[in-house]
Structures are given as structure tokens and as C-alpha cells.
LOMIDO-854314 format. One record per atom (N, C-alpha, C): residue in one letter; z, y, x negated. Coordinates in steps of 0.001 Angstrom, whole numbers, padded with zeros to 6 digits, always signed. Each point is the difference from the previous one (the first is absolute). Example, Ala and Ser with C-alpha at 12.3 -4.5 7.8 and 13.67 -1.06 7.14 Angstrom:
% LOMIDO-854314
A+007800-005690-013190
A+000000+001190+000890
A+000000+001200-000900
S-000720+001050+000350
S+000060+001190-000820
S+000730+001090+000770
***
This chain:
% LOMIDO-854314
X+093756-072207-021315
X-000740+000897+000892
X+000843+000302+001230
X+000127+001263+000358
X+000826+000396+001133
X-000710-000299+001301
X+000799+000022+001091
X-000576-000241+001319
X-001067+001034+000323
X+000187+001240-000448
X-000953+001063+000304
X-001350-000270-000637
X-000031-000774-001095
X-001253-000276-000694
X-000662-001288+000459
X+000652-000742+000915
X-000575-001237+000498
X-001266+000306+000788
X-001034-000905-000075
X-001254+000222+000734
X+000236+000195+001497
X+000902-000766+000555
X+000357+000136+001407
X+001467+000377+000077
X+000293+001181+000492
X+001377+000475-000008
X+000761-000505+001208
X+001321+000036-000140
X+000853-000417+001108
X-000199+000907+001210
X-000308+001295-000265
X-000211+000933+001112
X-001214-000390+000837
X-001050-000498-000656
X-001182-000433+000736
X+000306-001206+000888
X+000799-000920-000530
X+000380-001177+000785
X+000841+000428+001200
X+000919+000909-000236
X+000856+000503+001083
X-000846+000678+001079
X-000979+000812-000428
X-000863+000686+000965
X-000829-001004+000796
X-000463-001051-000663
X-000776-001029+000702
X+000862-000736+001016
X+001274-000236-000366
X+000916-000657+000937
X+000237+000877+001233
X+000137+001307-000213
X+000182+000911+001134
X-001246+000025+000881
X-001181-000121-000626
X-001242-000027+000773
X-000060-001242+000877
X+000506-001124-000506
X+000038-001231+000803
X+000935+000189+001195
X+001160+000615-000238
X+000936+000236+001101
X-000631+000878+001080
X-000687+001055-000426
X-000662+000889+000953
X-001075-000747+000779
X-000787-000833-000711
X-001059-000768+000656
X+000577-001009+000976
X+001155-000568-000332
X+000665-000926+000918
X+000405+000706+001296
X+000575+001198-000144
X+000404+000765+001182
X-001217+000340+000871
X-001085+000411-000644
X-001200+000350+000758
X-000588-001224+000696
X+000021-001130-000674
X-000531-001224+000602
X+000822-000413+001213
X+001326+000051-000144
X+000868-000349+001121
X-000210+000950+001175
X-000117+001285-000291
X-000230+000981+001066
X-001324-000263+000706
X-001036-000343-000766
X-001306-000289+000605
X+000069-001248+000867
X+000728-001016-000464
X+000155-001231+000788
X+000742+000282+001305
X+001038+000819-000087
X+000782+000328+001208
X-000817+000799+001013
X-000995+000768-000486
X-000813+000822+000897
X-001354-000621+000306
X-000213-001223-000412
X-001330-000597+000104
X-000485+000006+001451
X-001307+000271+000150
X-000598+000082+001331
X-000672-001296+000415
X-000083-000953-000893
X-000634-001284+000312
X+000047-000902-001210
X-000546-001184+000139
X+000082-000989-001073
X-000724+000463-001262
X-001093+000739+000162
X-000792+000445-001148
X+000037+001520-000147
X+001186+000571+000076
X+000166+001440-000119
X-000426+000447-001403
X-000962+000907-000130
X-000454+000443-001323
X+001104+000693-000799
X+000978+000616+000671
X+001090+000650-000719
X+000850-001025-000744
X+000208-001152+000633
X+000756-001072-000651
X-000786-000544-001188
X-001285-000140+000189
X-000872-000506-001073
X+000047+000937-001206
X-000072+001314+000263
X+000032+000968-001084
X+001355-000002-000704
X+001080-000076+000786
X+001336-000035-000591
X+000200-001261-000829
X-000569-001091+000453
X+000075-001260-000751
X-000682+000151-001357
X-001197+000593+000004
X-000733+000193-001252
X+000763+000905-000961
X+000625+001053+000543
X+000776+000901-000844
X+001209-000708-000605
X+000637-000839+000796
X+001143-000761-000497
X-000439-000982-001082
X-001126-000656+000228
X-000509-000950-000992
X-000323+000703-001309
X-000632+001168+000081
X-000356+000744-001210
X+001238+000464-000752
X+000987+000515+000734
X+001229+000471-000639
X+000750-001148-000667
X+000047-001144+000673
X+000700-001160-000556
X-000695-000506-001259
X-001333+000062-000009
X-000744-000458-001176
X+000273+000905-001205
X+000016+001311+000228
X+000286+000935-001086
X+001406-000228-000553
X+000962-000145+000916
X+001382-000217-000432
X+000128-001294-000795
X-000663-001046+000483
X+000082-001292-000676
X-000560+000091-001425
X-001113+000696-000164
X-000623+000127-001315
X+000879+000814-000958
X+000548+001134+000507
X+000844+000832-000854
X+001293-000718-000369
X+000541-000729+000959
X+001234-000749-000261
X-000220-001025-001101
X-001164-000648+000054
X-000297-001005-001020
X-000237+000652-001368
X-000735+001144-000006
X-000285+000687-001261
X+001276+000507-000672
X+000930+000507+000808
X+001201+000647-000553
X+001122-001000-000287
X+000187-000962+000922
X+001157-000893-000106
X-000361-001484-000118
X-001304-000308+000016
X-000434-001397-000050
X+000588-000799+001169
X+000045+000659+001168
X+000504-000626+001224
X-001040+000131+001106
X+000117-000858+001011
X-000903+000065+001154
X+000826+000080+001276
X-000647+000390+001085
X+000687+000082+001288
X+000087-001392+000631
X+000987-000231+000854
X+000158-001319+000617
X-000834-000179+001264
X-000894+000942+000260
X-000832-000117+001201
X-001445+000315-000356
X-000881-000428+000880
X-001432+000226-000214
X-000626+000421+001315
X-000740+001101-000011
X-000720+000464+001179
X-001469-000300-000207
X-000639-000770+000894
X-001415-000321-000196
X-000844+001254-000029
X-000996+000013-000868
X-000864+001160-000128
X-000871+000215+001209
X-000334+001249+000270
X-000837+000331+001149
X-001413-000528-000171
X-000445-000202-001273
X-001355-000481-000230
X-000187-001420+000499
X+001097-000741+000219
X-000103-001382+000429
X-000107-000131+001510
X+000030+001081+000739
X-000004-000077+001454
X-001068+000917+000566
X-000358-000259+001252
X-000977+000829+000686
X+000673+001238+000573
X-000749+001064+000206
X+000579+001184+000655
X+000330-000301+001450
X+000751+000869+000666
X+000361-000248+001401
X-001244-000126+000877
X+000068-000901+000955
X-001112-000211+000926
X-000178+001228+000884
X-001231+000480+000109
X-000270+001177+000828
X-001127-000250+000995
X-000361-001260+000197
X-001071-000335+000933
X+000485-000075+001428
X-000890-000360+000911
X+000365-000089+001425
X+001040-001087+000256
X+000883+000242+000966
X+001029-000990+000324
X-000622-001258+000599
X-001065+000168+000767
X-000701-001137+000590
X-001479+000117-000353
X-000383-000473-001189
X-001394+000161-000434
X-000969-000739+000912
X-001118+000639+000263
X-001040-000621+000830
X-001044-000705-000849
X+000085+000144-001312
X-000914-000681-000914
X+000716-000220-001328
X-000494-000901-000794
X+000622-000264-001295
X-001046-000470-000995
X+000341+000139-001265
X-000822-000506-001093
X+000859-000918-000853
X-000577-001094-000445
X+000694-000947-000866
X-000682+000026-001363
X+000741+000409-001028
X-000543+000085-001356
X+000628-001097-000847
X-000844-000793-000618
X+000467-001136-000785
X-000541+000096-001421
X+000866-000191-000955
X-000439-000141-001390
X+000608-001274-000564
X-000859-000852-000575
X+000448-001204-000688
X-000665-000031-001367
X+000781-000146-001055
X-000549-000088-001353
X-000033-001459-000448
X-001088-000356-000687
X-000148-001346-000548
X-000485+000092-001438
X+000407-000967-000788
X-000599-000201-001320
X-000992-001150+000111
X-001162+000156-000630
X-000970-001101-000039
X+000462-000939-001110
X+000856-000941+000384
X+000652-000876-000973
X-000933-001089-000506
X-000875-000519+000877
X-000908-001087-000367
X-001408+000343+000472
X-000759+000741-000800
X-001344+000422+000408
X-000918-001173+000343
X+000102-001090-000753
X-000886-001134+000261
X+000288-000632+001355
X+001266-000053+000379
X+000349-000521+001325
X-000551+000924+001091
X+000120+001302-000222
X-000538+000965+000956
X-001506-000173+000156
X-000711-000117-001110
X-001450-000169+000050
X-000380-001298+000702
X+000729-001067-000295
X-000306-001288+000623
X+000203+000046+001507
X+001056+000648+000459
X+000252+000105+001437
X-001093+000819+000675
X-000406+001097-000641
X-001049+000829+000586
X-001318-000760+000079
X-000297-000795-001012
X-001232-000788+000013
X+000024-001062+001094
X+001163-000591+000252
X+000121-000972+001093
X-000246+000678+001349
X+000544+001219+000157
X-000200+000738+001251
X-001481+000292+000212
X-000658+000444-001059
X-001429+000302+000106
X-000802-001252+000336
X+000340-001104-000654
X-000724-001244+000250
X+000183-000450+001441
X+001242+000127+000519
X+000267-000405+001386
X-000735+000888+000993
X-000248+001255-000390
X-000707+000935+000884
X-001508-000047-000193
X-000472-000928-000838
X-001435-000115-000222
X-000547+001018-000970
X+000835+000608-000804
X-000464+001009-000945
X+000090-000476-001426
X-000379-001239-000252
X+000132-000586-001330
X-000857+000720-001030
X-001088+000645+000433
X-000893+000674-000936
X+000459+001414-000333
X+001052+000487+000672
X+000483+001348-000244
X+000769+000050-001304
X-000044+001158-000685
X+000745+000147-001250
X+001240+000864+000192
X+000418+000236+001256
X+001168+000855+000268
X+001268-000579-000591
X+000109-001323-000036
X+001219-000647-000469
X-000032-000286-001494
X-000913+000614-000731
X-000120-000250-001431
X+000894+000926-000829
X+000524+001066+000594
X+000885+000930-000693
X+001310+000109+000766
X+001040+000491-000676
X+001302+000155+000657
X-000105+000988+001154
X-000691+001125-000221
X-000147+000982+001080
X-000734-000602+001185
X-001058-000724-000272
X-000750-000631+001076
X+000816-001058+000712
X+000757-000779-000773
X+000839-001036+000605
X+001059+000607+000908
X+000570+001122-000420
X+000995+000667+000843
X-000642+000475+001303
X-001226+000515-000081
X-000703+000413+001210
X-000232-001153+000941
X-000378-001162-000553
X-000202-001192+000828
X+001313-000431+000638
X+001058-000027-000803
X+001305-000459+000475
X+000530+000869+001128
X+000018+001325-000217
X+000561+000894+001006
X-000944+000200+001178
X-001271-000359-000178
X-000910+000032+001130
X+000139-001213+000897
X+000536-001068-000554
X+000125-001253+000751
X+001358-000130+000692
X+001075+000447-000668
X+001347-000227+000509
X+000696+001318+000346
X+000901-000073+000961
X+000850+001138+000336
X+001006+000230-001138
X+000429+001248-000209
X+000958+000279-001077
X+001282-000823+000089
X+000483-000249+001218
X+001226-000789+000142
X-000207-001435-000482
X-001182-000559+000253
X-000269-001364-000449
X-000110-000050-001517
X-000630+001009-000591
X-000076+000058-001459
X+001400+000115-000590
X+000874+000794+000641
X+001373+000154-000493
X+000738-001333+000013
X-000220-000801+001031
X+000710-001276+000116
X-000610-001082-000892
X-001261+000192-000435
X-000694-001017-000810
X-000407+000556-001361
X+000667+001047-000470
X-000464+000699-001192
X-000114-000903-001232
X+000933-000938-000170
X-000051-000884-001164
X-001247-000875+000039
X-000373-000404+001192
X-001196-000822+000177
X-001255+000730-000469
X+000026+001330+000087
X-001154+000806-000391
X+000124+000572-001412
X+000995-000465-000755
X+000147+000452-001379
X+000644+001363-000143
X+000708+000445+001031
X+000634+001310-000019
X+001513-000142-000152
X+000619+001037-000531
X+001461+000027-000145
X+000532+001254+000678
X+000957-000190+000906
X+000535+001126+000774
X+000791+000968-000872
X-000146+001286+000315
X+000840+001047-000578
X+000672+000742+001158
X+000253+001291-000150
X+000666+000754+001066
X-000902+000147+001224
X+000642+000152+001151
X-000746+000281+001230
X+000846+000872+000910
X-000661+000757+000862
X+000706+000844+000957
X-000816+000134+001267
X+000690+000194+001104
X-000640+000205+001302
X+000682+001184+000669
X-000790+000995+000389
X+000508+001179+000684
X-000574+000053+001407
X+000865+000266+000963
X-000436+000245+001374
X+000211+001484+000274
X-001076+000735+000241
X+000082+001438+000232
X-000383+000335+001434
X+000684+000992+000569
X-000232+000412+001380
X-001068+001078+000069
X-000750+000011+001108
X-001032+001018+000228
X+000075+000462+001442
X-000427+001232+000239
X-000027+000527+001365
X-001140-000632+000806
X-001093-000267-000675
X-001152-000634+000643
X-000877-000622-001069
X-000870-000911+000415
X-000898-000622-000953
X-001043+001010-000490
X-000319-000020-001289
X-001054+000893-000490
X-001357-000443+000525
X-000962+000875-000141
X-001358-000346+000407
X-000525-001149-000857
X-000861-000829+000600
X-000564-001140-000725
X-000705+000468-001271
X+000357-000631-001105
X-000613+000316-001286
X+000514+001252-000666
X+000989+000657+000597
X+000450+001299-000511
X+000606-000091-001390
X+000783-001050-000266
X+000713-000067-001271
X-000536-001067-000957
X-001099-000639+000346
X-000471-001128-000805
X-000349+000394-001441
X-000429+001223-000220
X-000373+000412-001354
X+001216+000208-000898
X+001161+000279+000580
X+001238+000195-000773
X+001169-000504+000837
X+000171-001303+000107
X+000956-000578+000956
X+001463+000286-000283
X+000360+000329-001247
X+001412+000156-000336
X+000394+001437-000323
X-000927+000926+000105
X+000289+001372-000392
X+000891+000743+000989
X-000016-000390+001261
X+000715+000763+001024
X+001337-000625+000385
X+000534-000864-000836
X+001267-000662+000319
X+001138+001007-000090
X+000780+000112+001072
X+001143+000911+000043
X+001286-000819-000071
X+000737+000058-001117
X+001233-000796-000118
X+001008+000284+001098
X-000048+001208+000590
X+000957+000335+001052
X-000346-000658+001340
X-001125-000705+000045
X-000384-000712+001221
X+000087-001514-000170
X+000649-000441-001072
X+000179-001432-000216
X+001128-000508+000909
X-000363-000860+000933
X+000990-000556+000929
X+000860-001041-000711
X-000632-000858-000791
X+000723-001016-000754
X-000877-000461-001160
X+000621-000600-000987
X-000735-000523-001146
X+000671-001266-000505
X-000795-000863-000611
X+000503-001267-000515
X-000569-000206-001398
X+000886-000154-000980
X-000400-000124-001394
X+000356-001373-000548
X-000876-000531-000842
X+000259-001255-000707
X-000253+000253-001479
X+000996-000315-000851
X-000143+000242-001432
X+000892-000954-000779
X-000459-000369-001185
X+000816-000834-000872
X+001263+000726-000438
X+000002+001328+000101
X+001180+000782-000366
X+001205-000440+000826
X-000222-000255+001301
X+001090-000418+000867
X+000536-001358-000430
X-000900-000908-000407
X+000435-001309-000461
X+000816+000117-001278
X-000410+000928-000892
X+000746+000196-001245
X+001399+000509+000282
X+000123+000890+001006
X+001326+000501+000363
X+000883-001134+000479
X-000591-000904+000812
X+000770-001137+000505
X+000399-000924-001144
X-000935-000200-000960
X+000307-000854-001145
X+001122+000594-000832
X-000020+001332-000171
X+001067+000662-000758
X+001342-000193+000674
X+000008+000128+001354
X+001246-000200+000732
X+000491-001439-000158
X-000947-000952+000048
X+000378-001402-000139
X+000549-000277-001388
X-000619+000630-001029
X+000494-000177-001364
X+001415+000534-000131
X+000267+001142+000653
X+001347+000569-000050
X+001004-000955+000627
X-000387-000601+001125
X+000890-000949+000675
X+000257-001203-000895
X-001071-000507-000657
X+000160-001153-000884
X+000914+000325-001168
X-000150+001218-000566
X+000858+000392-001116
X+001457+000057+000426
X+000228+000557+001195
X+001369+000074+000500
X+000575-001400+000184
X-000841-000900+000518
X+000467-001366+000228
X+000322-000686-001323
X-000858+000236-001021
X+000252-000605-001309
X+001290+000529-000605
X+000236+001314+000155
X+001222+000586-000543
X+001225-000570+000690
X-000103-000177+001333
X+001122-000579+000733
X+000266-001425-000458
X-001083-000746-000270
X+000158-001385-000432
X+000670-000058-001374
X-000409+000932-000893
X+000618+000026-001318
X+001473+000328+000084
X+000329+000932+000913
X+001409+000346+000162
X+000785-001195+000518
X-000612-000779+000909
X+000678-001185+000541
X+000232-001028-001091
X-000970-000130-000939
X+000155-000965-001076
X+001149+000388-000926
X+000263+001298-000125
X+001071+000460-000888
X+001384-000215+000599
X+000076-000219+001314
X+001295-000184+000639
X+000575-001363-000363
X+001277-000042-000300
X+000661-001275-000306
X+000396-000676+001308
X-000056-001346+000043
X+000401-000702+001218
X+001492+000181+000275
X+000342+000011+001260
X+001391+000165+000378
X+000792-001274-000328
X+001230+000183-000480
X+000883-001137-000269
X+000788-000264+001268
X-000407-001047+000733
X+000633-000291+001293
X+001332-000683-000142
X+000381-000376-001250
X+001257-000711-000177
X+001166+000972-000137
X-000276+001297-000147
X+001089+000971-000175
X+000764+000172+001289
***
């Protein structure tokens, strides 16, 4: 089969490479002209460079079974540029913590103890998982539950905390019916994420280090001892 009949032609790869070069020039120009730390022009140029590099990488692999020696993080993994007030007079803290109900019986038992201690032994709220969760979260602050989750039969999953800036506090009760609908990612001052994904990345890095160490040790074993009598 000729090159012209290949699913991905050499001309397409060449054009993608030229697009990366153009995107690099535009990104550098935007950085040189940036008006501040979160200049939207730089953000846009970054996204264009990332997209061009991804296309080139895919075509290069399809045509030549090769990959690029660099990686540009995707724009989907980051927040848009901050566009809120420089000195916010109000803020909102949004927290999400995911748990698996790993031991339902432990959860039910803890909720029943709480009810008994509060004099509500005749209540049936702690007889179901949903009811037990209501008792648990009604008794303890979320941070305390996070620190004692195993005690309550829960297993931690991903969690995130976003701090968002506001010009002023909303009216009392204004957002209670839909507390998360008005979140503006461009007003996120900072965020903190916890996920097992990060631990897996660290484990992968550690495995790579161990493999390198094992290979070095094997190479050392293959070396013959020096003859000091020569």
C-alpha cells in the first residue's frame, strides 16, 4: 500500500506539526504581552497550543507509531482564569466529600447509640441507613465525621473544597433552594482536592524508582570483581 493510500498521510502529520509551531509562536507572543497573572489571552493561547499538540501527537502515532517527547496538560483539568474581585468582601466555601457505606451495621449501631444517649431510644430514625445518616450528620460536624469516618462504617472517596469570592453576601435564604447552581468557576480563589488518583500516581513513581534500582543491582551483580594483584 502506498503512502497516499495510508489512513493518515504524511502530509496531514506535516500540517499538524506546522499548526503546533504556529500555536507555539502565538502562545509566546501572548505571554510576552500578558497584562497580568490571569490574562485571558494567555489562557486562550495555552488551550490552542494544547489542542494542536494533541492532534499532532495522535496523527504522529497513527502514521509512524511514534509519540511526542512532551505533554501539555489539558485545559479540562484546570479552572478558567480568575475574574472575581481582587479584594473580595464576601466568600462562599463549597465542600464535597464522597463516602461509601462500607459497614451498614456499624453505621446503624452508631446512630442507635447517639439516639439512646439523646433520650430517643423509642425513635425508629436509626433503623434504616438513610435514617442513620440523618442522625449521624445531625449530631456531628462534617469535619468530625471526616476524621472518624471508619468509626461510623464509612469509607472515604474523593473530596474537594472550593473557596469562591463574592462582591457581597446574598440575602438570607436566597440560595437555599439551589445552593450549588450559581457557582462561577471564574470566581474560585483556591481549591483543594483529595483523591486516590494522586496516591496511585505516587505509587507508580515509586514502582518506577524500584524497577530502576533493581536493574542497577542486576547490572552490579554482572560486574566482575577487580583483580587487585595486577
